[in-house]
N, C-alpha and C positions, 0 to 999 in steps of 0.2 A: 615517498619523499619527492617533493616537486623540484623541478630544475628551472633555472632562468633561461631565457631565450638565447643569451650569449654563449651558453655552453651546449646548446642543442645541435646535435649532429643529424642533419636531415636524412642521411643515408644509413643511420644506425638501425639495425634490425636484430636485436639481441634477445636471447632467452636465457635468463639467469638460472643457474643450478643451486644457488644459495643467496644469502643476503649480504655477501661480502663485497659486492660490486662497488659500494660507495666508500670503501675504506680509502683514506687519503694520507698514507704514511709519507712524510716528506723525505725519508731515507730511501724510499723505493724509487730507484732511478728511472724506471719506465713509466712512472705516473705523470700524466700531462693533462690534469683536469679530470672531470667526471666522465671519463670515457669507459665504455664497456670493454672487458677483456675479450680477446679473440675467441677463446673457448666459449664464452657466454654468448657471443654473437652467432656462433656457428651451431649451437645446440638447440634442439627443440625440447623444452621442458615438459615432461609428462607429469600429470597430476594423478597420483595413484588413488585407488579406492573409489573411483567414480562409476565403474561399470555396474549396471543393473541388469545385465543380460541373464536370462533365466537358463539354468543349466539343465533342469529336468523338463523334458518336452511335455510331459503329462500335465504340467502346470498351465499350459496354454491351450489345452484342448477345448476349453469352454469359450475361448475368444473367437469371435466371428471374423475379425480383421487383424492382420498382422500389425503389430505396433511399429511405429516409425523407429528406425535405428539411427541414432544420432551421435555425432562427434562434436564436442564442445571446444570452443577456442576463445581465448581471452588475451587481451593486451595489458600487461602490467606496466603502468606508467608512473605510479607513485605508491608510497607505502612499503610495507615489508612483504617478503615472499609468503609469509603465513596469511596475511590479509588477501593477497592475490589468490591463493589457493582456497581460502574460505569463500571468496566471491564465486569461484568456479564450482565449489561444492554446492553453494546455494543455487546456482544455475542448474546443476544436475538434479537437485530436488524439484525445481520448477519444471524441468523437462519430464521427470518421472510423474509429477502431478498431472501434467498434460497428457500422459499416456504413452510416453516414449520409452525406449530402451536405450540407456546411455552406454556406449561402447568404450569411449575414451575421451580424455580431456587434455588439452595442451595450453600452456600459457607462454606468451612471448614477451620478452623484456624489451621495451622501446620507450623512448622519451615521449612519444605520442603515437596514436594509431596512424598508419599510413593512409594518406588521403585518397589513394587509388584503390587498394585491395585490402585495407584494414591491417593486414599483417606484413605487407611487402611482397613483391613478386616472387622472390626466392622462397620465402616461408609459405606462400600460398601453394607453390608446387610441392613442397614437403607435406603440407596439409592434404593435398590431393592424393599423395601416396598413402598417407595414413587412412584416408577415407576409403580408398580402393582396397587396402589390406584388411580393414575391419569389416568391409561390406556394408558401409553406412549408406543411407539414402538422404540424409539431411545434416547440414552443419548449422550449429547454433552459436552465434557470437554473443559474448558477454558484454555487449554495449549496444546502443542504438546506432545502426548503420545508416549512413546517407544512401539514397537510392543508387547513386553511381558506385559506391563501395560494394553494395550487395550484388549488383549486376556483374561487376568486374570479378568479384570472388567466385560467383557462380560459374562464370566463363572458364575459370581455372580448375575448380574442383569438380565440375561437371555434375553436381547434385544440387538440390534445393538448398538455399541459404536463407535463414531467418535470423532476426536479432532478438535481444532480450525483451524488447517492447512487444514484438509480435507474439512471443511466447506467453507473456503475462496476459495480453489481450485474449489469447486463445483459452487460457485457464479461466479467466473471468467469464468468457462466453459459455463455457461448460457449466459453470457454477451458478450463474444468475438464474433465479427462480421467479421473482416477482416481476410484474409488468414494468415497474420503475427500474429495477435492476437490469432487465434486458434492454430497455431503451437506453440507459446510460452506457452499457457496454457497446451497443451497436453504434452509438454516437462516437465513442472513442475509437472504435475500429474504423469508421468511415473517415474520421479526421486523420488517422494514421495512414490510411490507404490513399487518400486524395493526391498527395505529392508523389506517390510511388506507382502511379499507373504507368504501364509499359506496353508499347505496341508490339504485336507479333504478326509478321507476314502481311499479306495483301489486305486482309480484313481490317487492319489498323491503318493502312496507308492513306495518304491524302488523296483527294479526288483527282482523277486523271484529267490531264489538260491537253488533249490533242495527241497526235502521233508521237510527239517528242516524249511525252510523259508515259502514256500507256501503250502506244503502238497501235491503238485501235481507232482513236478519234471519236466521231459521232456515235452516241449510244453507250459510251463507256464512262461518261462523266458521273462523278458521285453526286450525292444530294447536297453538297455544300458544307457538310460537317463530318469530320472524321469520327471514327468509333471512340477514340480516346476523348475527344471533345464531348461527344454524346454521353459517355460514361461519367465524365466530370460534371456535366450539367445535372445528370440524374442524381449523382451523389450529393451535390450541393442542395438540390431540392429536398432530398431525404434528410440531410442534416438540419435544414431549416424546420422541417416537420417534426423531427425528434426533439429539437430544442423547444418548440412550442408545447409538445406533449409533456416534456420534463418540467417546464414552467408551470403547467397546469397541475401536475402531480405534486410539485413543490408547494403550490397553494394549499392543497389538501393537507400536506404534512405540516405546513405552518399553522393551519387552522387547528389541527390536533394539538400542536405544541402550545399555541396560545390558549387553548382550552385548559391544558394542564397548568399553564401559568396563572390563568384566571382563578383556578381552584387552589393556587398557591401550593402546588405539590413540588417539592424540591426534586432536582434531577441530578443523576450521576451518570457519566459517560465512561465506557470502557474503551480505551484505544491502545494500540500497540502494534508490534511487529507481527507479521503473519505467523501463525502456528505457535504463538507465545502462550496460548492457553486462555484466551479471553472468554470463549464460550464456556469452557469448563468452569471458569470462575463465576460467570453468570449463573450457571446451573447450581453451583455449590451454594451461592448466596440466596437465590430465589427459588430453586427447583424448577426452572423454566422448561427444561427439556429441550434446549436448543441443540442443533446438530453439533456434535463433537467428533472430529476426525483428525487423525494424525496426517494432515495434508495441508499444503499451502493454499490459502484463500478458500478454505471450506465455508467461511461465512462471507457473503456479499451483501445480503439484505439485512438491514439493521433489525435487531430483535429488542423490543422495549417491554420490560416487565415491571410490575409493581412489587416493591419490597417494603419492609418495615424495620425501623431501628429497634434497639432493645428497649427503649422507653416508649414505644408505640407510635412513633411518627412515620407516616407514609412517605415514600419517595419512589421515583422511577429509576430503573437501571437500564441503560441502553448499550447493547453490544454492537460495535461498528466494524466495518471492513478493515482487514489487516493491511499494514503497510509493508514495504520492502525497499531495499536500496534501489536507487534510480527508478522509482515508481514513475511510469510514463506520465508526462505532463497532460496528455490527452485524458488519462484516467482521473487525474486530480481535478481537472475541470469538469469532467462528466459527472463525477461523484460529489461535486461540491455541495449540492443540496442535501445529500445524505450525511456528509461530514459536518454539516451545520449542527447536527445533534450534539457534537462535541463542543462547538463554540458556544452554544446556548446553555450548556450544563452549569450547575452550581459547583460541581466537583468533577475532576478528571482523574480516573484511575489509569495510569500508564503502565500496562502490563509488559514485563520483560521476561524473556526466557533465561533463567539463571544458569541453565545447563548448556547454553549456546557457547561456541568458542569465542565469540566476540560480542558480548552483551552491550558494551559501551557503544559499539558501532550501530547496534539496533536502536538504542536510545537516541543517538544523533540523527539517524535516518527518519525516525518517527517525528521528531521535533522539527526537522526541516519541512516535512510535508504539512504539519499542522501550522507552521508559520505561513505557508502559502494559503491556507484555508481561512485563517483569522484575518479579518479586515483590519483590525487594530491589534498588533502583537502585544500591546500593553494592557489590553482588556481581555484576558483569557482566564478561564476558571482556575482555581487552585489545583495544583497537580500533585498527586501522590504516586510515587513510583512503587509498583507492586512487583517484587521479584518473585516470579512463579517457578515451579518445579524445583523447589529446594530439596526434595527427596532425591534428586538426581544431580544436583549441582555440587561443584567443588566448594568446600567451606571457605577456602581462601578467596575465591571469586566473590562469594556472598559477602564476606567481610569487607572486601574492597568496594563493592557497590554500595553497601550500607554506609560506608565511611565517606564516599564521594558524593552521594545524592543526599541533599538536605532533608527531604521528606520521603523516606523509603521504609518499606516493610517487607519482610520475607515470608512467603506463604507457599503452600502446596495445595492446589485445587484438587489434586487426586487423593491425597491422604487427609486433607482437612487441616493440616498444620498451619497455624497462624490465622485461620479464617475468623475466629472469634475476635482476635485483636484487630483485624481489618474492619470488621463490622462495627466495633466500638470506635475506631478511628473515623469511619464514615459518619457515625452518629455525632461525634464531636465536631466535625468539620461542616456539616450541613447547617444552613441557616436555621435559627430557632425563633420561635415566637416569644421574645423576651421583653416586649414593651407591655407593661401592665396599665390598663385603663379601667377607670370606674365610670360606667355609663348609666344614664337614665333614658330609656327609650319609651316614647309614648305608645299606648296600646294601639294607636292607629298605624304604627309602623311595625307591624308584626313581621314584615319582610326583612327588616334589619336584624331582628332577633333570630330569625331563621338562618340568615347569612352568617351571623356570628357563631351559631352552633355548627355550621358547616366549615367555615374558614378559620375560625379562631379557637383558642382553648378557653373554655368557659370555666372560671374558678368558682364563681358563686352566682346565684340567681334568686332574686326576691321580687314579689309583686306587691305594690302598694297603690294608693289612690292615684298617684301621678303617672304611674307606668311601671315598666319592668326595670329593676335595678340589677346591673350585671357587673361583675369584675372579670375582665378577660385579659388574655395574653395574645398579642398580635405581632406580626412582623413589622419592622420599622416602616416599610413602604405602605402598610395598611393604615397606619395611625391617622393620617389626614382624612381618610374617608369617614371616620367616626368622630371627628372633632366637634361637630355640632351637638353630640349627645354626651360629651364629657361633663361630669359633675364631680363635686368634691366628695 
């Protein structure tokens, strides 16, 4: 639940134990606006069930490096307590995917994050005590921190502090396999790093300027450029090079896409929240053998496979990178060329995890990202919401989603439930060659006859003295190309 600025208390640093903070009973004499109760401000709200610490030591004998031990921290500014806890549980899944061991998670109730330490100075000290008690070596914030917030929080908790964006970038770096995927991730990382360069010690200090500055005078002056400035220049140079490379790779992708367009092969794109089962759905429909893993962002490089409708029409099915709440803007920009597969598709399968605690939140998050990708929001492909994992979902949740979403279907990629109905829906929605033409093609234009056999549906073909007579079905946009051969 959002609050207006006139009721904002700049010094509020609250952690709510329940969702009763917003009750405004007029008979309650101590109520004076949307103020947090003293107990809520004083308490640090623990989120249970987040720990992924391994109890049996034998399970980690094979691991060469000790996993990072992390404590999660979030600021709950709006919405319900359940939504705040779901966000932190998602952060725990992200941290585990990155290879960390989650020890604890805390949520603070505030009107907005503290501009200095994210959680406020008092709660930062409490967080430091939790970090020390748990033996953690990293704190992960459930928001994107400003550079000064991260530094100030690090100074208090005395361990490394990273934010949600850095965590997602790390996962992407681990999972990128193709040359394009690696370049996109590196570009996003550098764009994130650039404003966060920080100097340490004398190696980062500005050049000495005589005895006043360095105490040594002649011989101690620097080269005229600090290490931070040098790093910043190198990063900008690398960013420019990566952008050139991605543009070149985009040209190759566009060429392949235009080739499919030239052959009039309809396309279907699979998009959705991370770990919603997009790759499983691709495998179930096409037998592609794409990587399926119960982990966030298992798929980064788009997989494009050819499939066939029940009536024999070919189409392509593209599996794209998954989305997540608060997906870093740097990643959206870096993966724009990849996400264009979605924008250029004839049909969009929006896959939703029906067993997730907040499927509607997933749908909203995905649509927000897609809105950034599409140049014209009014010209996007037809969207079908595919509610996956029905074998594990609550029937009431499924009924609610099917009722609220205009074009929706419930399936299970694991058991195959609803897949035939989905395939029939795809066949019904894909563009058809429904324009019937009767053509007379001279024998000297054998190339046209060959093209018709490739790109059109030939209903009949006869040969007479004047040429080849054909009755064909074509797409509406193809009809003009054969206008000169149309006959009665």
